C-alpha positions as CSV (number, residue, x, y, z in Angstrom):
1,X,-32.7,-15.0,-16.2
2,X,-33.6,-13.2,-12.5
3,X,-29.9,-12.9,-11.0
4,X,-27.0,-12.3,-13.3
5,X,-24.7,-11.1,-10.6
6,X,-24.4,-11.7,-6.7
7,X,-24.8,-8.6,-3.8
8,X,-21.2,-9.6,-3.2
9,X,-20.3,-8.6,-7.1
10,X,-22.3,-5.6,-7.2
11,X,-20.5,-4.6,-3.9
12,X,-16.8,-4.5,-5.8
13,X,-15.5,-1.3,-6.7
14,X,-11.4,-2.0,-7.8
15,X,-9.0,0.8,-7.6
16,X,-9.5,3.9,-8.8
17,X,-5.6,4.4,-10.3
18,X,-6.4,1.7,-12.8
19,X,-9.1,3.4,-14.0
20,X,-7.6,6.8,-14.6
21,X,-4.7,5.3,-16.0
22,X,-6.8,3.6,-18.8
23,X,-8.5,7.3,-19.5
24,X,-4.7,8.8,-19.6
25,X,-3.7,6.2,-22.4
26,X,-6.6,6.5,-23.9
27,X,-5.9,10.4,-24.0
28,X,-2.2,9.7,-25.3
29,X,-4.0,7.5,-28.3
30,X,-5.2,11.1,-29.0
31,X,-2.3,12.9,-29.0
32,X,-2.4,14.4,-26.1
33,X,0.9,14.2,-23.7
34,X,-0.2,13.4,-20.3
35,X,2.6,13.2,-17.1
36,X,1.5,10.8,-14.5
37,X,1.3,11.5,-10.7
38,X,-1.9,8.7,-10.3
39,X,-1.0,5.2,-10.4
40,X,2.3,3.6,-7.3
41,X,4.1,1.8,-10.2
42,X,8.2,2.3,-9.7
43,X,9.4,4.2,-13.4
44,X,12.6,1.7,-12.5
45,X,13.5,-1.6,-14.2
46,X,13.6,-4.5,-11.6
47,X,17.3,-4.9,-10.2
48,X,19.4,-6.6,-12.8
49,X,20.8,-9.2,-9.9
50,X,17.3,-10.0,-9.2
51,X,15.9,-10.2,-13.2
52,X,19.0,-12.8,-13.3
53,X,17.5,-15.2,-10.4
54,X,14.3,-15.7,-12.2
55,X,16.0,-16.3,-16.0
56,X,18.4,-19.3,-14.1
57,X,15.8,-20.2,-12.0
58,X,12.9,-20.7,-15.7
59,X,16.3,-22.1,-17.4
60,X,16.9,-25.2,-14.9
61,X,13.3,-26.3,-14.8
62,X,11.5,-24.5,-12.0
63,X,8.7,-24.1,-13.6
64,X,6.0,-26.3,-12.1
65,X,4.2,-26.4,-8.7
66,X,5.4,-25.6,-4.8
67,X,3.3,-25.7,-1.5
68,X,0.8,-23.1,-1.2
69,X,2.7,-22.0,1.9
70,X,5.3,-21.4,-0.5
71,X,9.3,-22.7,-1.5
72,X,10.2,-23.4,2.5
73,X,13.7,-21.9,1.6
74,X,12.4,-18.4,0.7
75,X,9.7,-19.1,4.1
76,X,13.0,-19.1,6.1
77,X,14.7,-16.2,3.9
78,X,11.5,-14.7,5.2
79,X,11.7,-15.2,8.7
80,X,16.0,-14.2,8.9
81,X,15.1,-11.0,7.6
82,X,12.1,-10.2,9.9
83,X,14.7,-11.0,12.9
84,X,17.2,-8.6,11.3
85,X,14.1,-5.9,10.6
86,X,11.3,-6.2,14.2
87,X,13.6,-8.6,16.4
88,X,11.8,-11.2,16.4
89,X,11.9,-15.0,14.1
90,X,8.7,-16.3,13.2
91,X,7.7,-20.0,12.8
92,X,7.9,-21.6,9.5
93,X,4.5,-22.2,9.9
94,X,3.4,-18.3,10.5
95,X,4.8,-17.5,7.0
96,X,2.5,-17.8,4.0
97,X,4.3,-16.7,0.4
98,X,1.6,-15.0,-1.7
99,X,0.9,-13.6,-5.3
100,X,1.2,-10.1,-4.8
101,X,0.7,-8.3,-1.6
102,X,-2.9,-6.9,-2.6
103,X,-4.3,-9.7,-2.1
104,X,-3.5,-10.5,1.2
105,X,-6.0,-8.1,2.5
106,X,-8.7,-10.5,1.0
107,X,-7.5,-13.3,2.9
108,X,-7.3,-11.4,6.2
109,X,-10.9,-10.3,6.4
110,X,-12.0,-13.9,4.5
111,X,-10.0,-15.7,7.4
112,X,-10.7,-13.6,10.3
113,X,-14.4,-11.3,9.9
114,X,-17.7,-12.5,10.0
115,X,-20.8,-10.7,8.3
116,X,-21.5,-8.0,10.2
117,X,-18.5,-7.9,12.3
118,X,-16.8,-4.7,12.2
119,X,-14.0,-3.6,10.4
120,X,-11.2,-0.5,11.5
121,X,-10.2,1.2,8.7
122,X,-7.8,4.3,8.3
123,X,-9.6,7.2,6.2
124,X,-7.9,8.0,3.7
125,X,-7.1,4.8,3.3
126,X,-6.0,2.1,0.6
127,X,-8.8,1.7,-2.2
128,X,-8.6,-2.1,-1.5
129,X,-9.3,-2.4,2.2
130,X,-12.9,-0.7,1.4
131,X,-13.5,-2.4,-1.8
132,X,-12.9,-5.8,0.2
133,X,-14.5,-4.9,3.1
134,X,-17.5,-4.1,0.9
135,X,-17.1,-7.5,-1.1
136,X,-17.2,-9.5,2.5
137,X,-19.8,-8.0,3.8
138,X,-18.5,-6.7,6.3
139,X,-18.8,-2.9,8.6
140,X,-16.2,-0.8,7.6
141,X,-15.4,2.1,10.4
142,X,-13.5,4.4,9.5
143,X,-10.6,6.1,11.8
144,X,-9.7,9.8,10.1
145,X,-5.8,10.7,9.4
146,X,-6.3,14.5,10.2
147,X,-3.4,16.8,8.2
148,X,-3.1,18.1,11.8
149,X,-1.5,15.3,12.8
150,X,0.3,14.4,9.9
151,X,-1.9,11.7,8.8
152,X,-0.7,9.7,11.7
153,X,-4.0,7.5,13.3
154,X,-4.5,8.8,16.6
155,X,-5.0,6.3,19.0
156,X,-7.7,8.2,20.9
157,X,-9.2,8.7,17.4
158,X,-9.6,4.9,17.5
159,X,-10.7,4.4,21.1
160,X,-13.7,6.6,20.1
161,X,-14.9,4.1,17.3
162,X,-13.8,0.5,18.8
163,X,-16.6,-1.8,20.0
164,X,-16.9,-5.5,21.1
165,X,-17.5,-5.6,17.9
166,X,-14.2,-4.9,15.9
167,X,-12.7,-7.9,14.9
168,X,-10.1,-6.0,12.6
169,X,-8.0,-3.5,13.2
170,X,-6.0,-2.2,9.4
171,X,-2.9,-0.2,9.9
172,X,-0.6,1.1,7.2
173,X,2.7,2.7,7.5
174,X,4.5,4.8,5.9
175,X,1.0,5.2,4.5
176,X,-0.8,5.3,1.0
177,X,-1.9,8.0,0.1
178,X,-0.4,10.1,2.9
179,X,3.2,9.4,3.0
180,X,3.0,9.2,7.0
181,X,4.7,7.3,9.2
182,X,3.2,5.9,13.0
183,X,5.6,6.5,16.1
184,X,6.4,3.9,18.2
185,X,4.4,5.4,21.0
186,X,1.4,5.6,18.5
187,X,2.1,1.7,17.5
188,X,2.4,0.3,21.4
189,X,-0.9,2.4,22.5
190,X,-2.6,0.6,19.1
191,X,-1.7,-2.6,20.3
192,X,-2.8,-2.0,24.1
193,X,-6.3,-1.1,22.2
194,X,-6.4,-4.0,20.2
195,X,-5.6,-5.8,22.9
196,X,-8.2,-4.3,25.5
197,X,-10.6,-5.7,23.0
198,X,-9.1,-8.9,21.8
199,X,-8.7,-7.8,18.2
200,X,-6.7,-8.7,15.6
201,X,-4.0,-6.5,14.0
202,X,-3.6,-6.7,10.2
203,X,0.1,-4.1,9.8
204,X,0.3,-3.1,6.3
205,X,4.4,-2.8,6.0
206,X,4.7,-2.3,1.7
207,X,6.4,0.3,1.9
208,X,8.5,0.0,5.9
209,X,11.8,0.2,3.5
210,X,10.9,3.2,1.9
211,X,11.6,5.7,4.6
212,X,13.7,8.9,4.5
213,X,15.3,11.3,7.5
214,X,12.3,12.4,9.0
215,X,10.8,9.4,10.4
216,X,11.6,5.9,11.7
217,X,9.9,2.8,11.5
218,X,8.5,0.8,14.2
219,X,6.0,-2.9,13.7
220,X,3.0,-3.8,15.8
221,X,4.0,-7.5,15.3
222,X,7.3,-6.6,17.2
223,X,5.2,-6.7,20.4
224,X,3.7,-10.5,19.7
225,X,6.0,-11.9,17.3
226,X,2.8,-12.8,15.0
227,X,1.9,-15.0,17.4
228,X,-1.6,-14.0,18.7
229,X,-3.1,-10.9,17.1
230,X,-0.9,-9.2,14.2
231,X,-0.5,-10.6,10.6
232,X,2.1,-8.1,8.8
233,X,1.6,-8.6,5.3
234,X,4.6,-7.0,2.9
235,X,5.4,-7.1,-0.7
236,X,8.1,-6.6,-3.1
237,X,6.0,-4.2,-6.1
238,X,7.3,-1.5,-4.0
239,X,10.8,-1.3,-2.7
240,X,12.2,-3.5,-5.3
241,X,10.4,-2.2,-8.5
242,X,8.6,-5.6,-8.8
243,X,4.8,-4.5,-9.1
244,X,4.1,-6.8,-12.5
245,X,5.5,-10.0,-10.6
246,X,3.2,-9.9,-8.1
247,X,4.8,-11.3,-4.7
248,X,4.3,-10.6,-1.0
249,X,4.5,-12.3,2.0
250,X,2.7,-12.7,5.0
251,X,3.4,-13.3,8.7
252,X,0.1,-14.9,10.7
253,X,-0.3,-16.7,13.8
254,X,-0.1,-20.6,13.3
255,X,-3.6,-20.7,12.5
256,X,-5.0,-17.9,10.9
257,X,-1.5,-18.8,8.1
258,X,-3.0,-22.2,7.4
259,X,-6.3,-20.9,6.7
260,X,-4.8,-18.2,4.4
261,X,-2.5,-21.3,2.8
262,X,-6.0,-22.9,2.4
263,X,-7.3,-19.7,1.3
264,X,-4.6,-19.4,-1.4
265,X,-4.3,-22.9,-2.5
266,X,-8.0,-22.7,-3.5
267,X,-7.9,-19.7,-5.5
268,X,-4.2,-19.0,-6.8
269,X,-3.2,-22.6,-6.3
270,X,0.7,-21.3,-5.4
271,X,3.1,-18.8,-6.1
272,X,5.4,-19.5,-9.2
273,X,8.5,-20.9,-8.2
274,X,10.6,-18.8,-10.3
275,X,9.1,-15.8,-8.8
276,X,9.5,-17.0,-5.6
277,X,13.4,-17.6,-6.3
278,X,13.5,-13.7,-7.4
279,X,12.4,-13.2,-3.9
280,X,14.8,-14.3,-2.1
281,X,17.2,-12.4,-3.9
282,X,15.8,-9.5,-3.7
283,X,15.6,-10.0,0.2
284,X,18.8,-10.8,0.6
285,X,21.0,-10.6,-2.8
286,X,22.7,-7.1,-3.3
287,X,21.0,-4.1,-2.0
288,X,22.9,-1.4,-4.2
289,X,19.6,-1.3,-6.2
290,X,17.0,-0.7,-3.6
291,X,19.6,1.6,-2.0
292,X,19.3,3.5,-5.0
293,X,16.3,3.9,-5.6
294,X,15.1,4.9,-2.5
295,X,18.2,7.9,-2.7
296,X,16.4,8.8,-6.0
297,X,12.9,8.6,-4.0
298,X,14.1,11.2,-1.4
299,X,15.2,13.8,-3.7
300,X,12.2,13.8,-5.6
301,X,10.1,14.2,-2.8
302,X,11.8,17.3,-1.4
303,X,11.7,18.5,-5.1
304,X,7.4,17.7,-5.7
305,X,6.7,19.6,-2.0
306,X,8.7,22.5,-2.5
307,X,7.1,23.0,-6.3
308,X,4.0,22.3,-4.8
309,X,4.6,24.6,-1.8
310,X,4.4,27.1,-4.7
311,X,1.1,26.8,-6.4
312,X,-1.3,29.4,-5.0
313,X,-4.1,27.9,-2.8
314,X,-2.1,24.4,-2.3
315,X,-0.6,23.0,0.9
316,X,1.9,19.8,1.3
317,X,2.9,18.3,4.3
318,X,6.5,16.4,3.9
319,X,6.0,12.8,4.2
320,X,7.9,10.4,6.1
321,X,8.2,7.7,4.1
322,X,6.5,5.5,0.5
323,X,6.5,7.6,-2.6
324,X,3.3,9.8,-2.3
325,X,2.0,13.2,-1.7
326,X,-0.8,14.1,-0.1
327,X,-1.6,18.4,-0.3
328,X,-4.6,20.3,0.3
329,X,-6.1,22.2,-2.1
330,X,-8.7,24.0,0.2
331,X,-7.9,26.8,-0.6
332,X,-8.1,26.8,-4.5
333,X,-12.3,26.8,-3.9
334,X,-12.3,23.7,-6.6
335,X,-13.4,19.5,-4.6
336,X,-11.0,17.1,-4.8
337,X,-12.9,15.4,-8.1
338,X,-12.9,18.5,-10.0
339,X,-9.9,20.0,-8.6
340,X,-8.3,16.3,-10.6
341,X,-10.7,16.5,-13.5
342,X,-9.1,20.4,-13.7
343,X,-5.8,18.8,-13.6
344,X,-5.7,16.3,-15.8
345,X,-7.8,18.6,-18.9
346,X,-6.0,22.2,-18.0
347,X,-2.7,21.4,-16.9
348,X,-2.0,17.2,-18.9
349,X,-1.5,16.1,-15.6
350,X,-2.4,13.0,-14.5
351,X,-3.2,13.0,-9.9
352,X,-5.7,11.3,-8.2
353,X,-8.8,13.2,-5.6
354,X,-8.5,12.2,-2.2
355,X,-11.8,10.7,-2.1
356,X,-10.4,7.7,-4.4
357,X,-9.0,7.1,-0.9
358,X,-12.7,8.0,1.5
359,X,-15.1,10.5,2.6
360,X,-12.2,12.3,5.0
361,X,-10.2,12.7,2.0
362,X,-12.2,15.7,0.3
363,X,-10.0,18.5,0.1
364,X,-6.9,16.5,-0.6
365,X,-5.4,15.4,-3.9
366,X,-2.7,12.1,-4.0
367,X,0.4,12.4,-6.5
368,X,3.0,9.9,-6.7
369,X,6.2,10.8,-7.4
370,X,7.5,7.8,-9.1
371,X,8.7,9.9,-11.9
372,X,11.2,11.5,-13.2
373,X,12.8,15.0,-11.4
374,X,12.6,16.5,-15.1
375,X,8.7,15.2,-15.7
376,X,8.0,16.2,-11.9
377,X,9.4,20.3,-12.7
378,X,7.3,20.1,-15.7
379,X,4.1,19.0,-13.9
380,X,3.9,20.9,-11.6
381,X,5.5,24.4,-13.4
382,X,2.4,23.1,-15.3
383,X,0.2,22.6,-12.8
384,X,0.8,26.4,-11.8
385,X,0.1,27.6,-15.0
386,X,-2.9,26.4,-14.4
387,X,-4.1,27.5,-11.1
388,X,-3.2,30.9,-11.2
389,X,-5.4,31.4,-13.8
390,X,-8.2,29.6,-12.1
């Protein structure tokens, strides 16, 4: 055969954290003990009340197809929770329940952006943004997130690169990989720029429940109720420790939501009903388990930032949300890739180079502190000893 793979297939990159996870598992099979900070997977189990609802749903026979939009009552819950958290109630036809939040990025770009159009993307940013952009044959336009601005997107940097060909602006706050949280003033200015250029905003709010005392939440959806240009994407994986359940929700203008639901219908049919029942419980049931996890993440954040700043050549800012830190390693004399390799081989500590998240990630590393306090102390002690031997 002359051709075996499409051009689009050759453009796929995937997520580097899963490649690192596979390597760690291989090292562990060889007998190495690796302390993991590479992947954003909570080390907690899903709260019991959520799991019990899914079990009850399964036992009752909710194992068949549902609407590609999602269960009507779940969409009503999403609308109600949105009113409480963001100050507006979306119409039911604006809400689509999705198989995870990751795939919403694909839905949005596929339904909104033509080949050759521009998508503005934060750099460093979540690798799926770049992978989907490349796969769909659209043009990425990178906005650097600068350490001097605590890794928040500067509206002036956005204005410097936006053009009449810009179709979509991707925002992520709280942010992966840096933990940065945009201010309400910055979000308003970004929204006004999008309005000026008639561009859509994709607001990735997966970490919106994971905020600490030095930050407050704001969403561009508050300015148009997702009726005109804002696509609000959220998921249940992080705040509710439901990464394996694959459950998300998107709120969008009615015409966009309709096309997203058709794409979901085409590729996945629907989201499993018993998973959706669990999502309803997660959204409006007992929040004690979730609040306990957030309290623990805050303690871990404080520990890892303090311990990283004790290591020669490493400087770490205090993030306002999510469960990541993005310290500078410039003064160690190693590149991001070499530092990550050094940490794994010499210290048995798995972390990711900043370049996994974009070209402006050089000089940084990402660590996810979804690990126990004792493992954080052990991992940082190992890393400190190894760096001091350089």
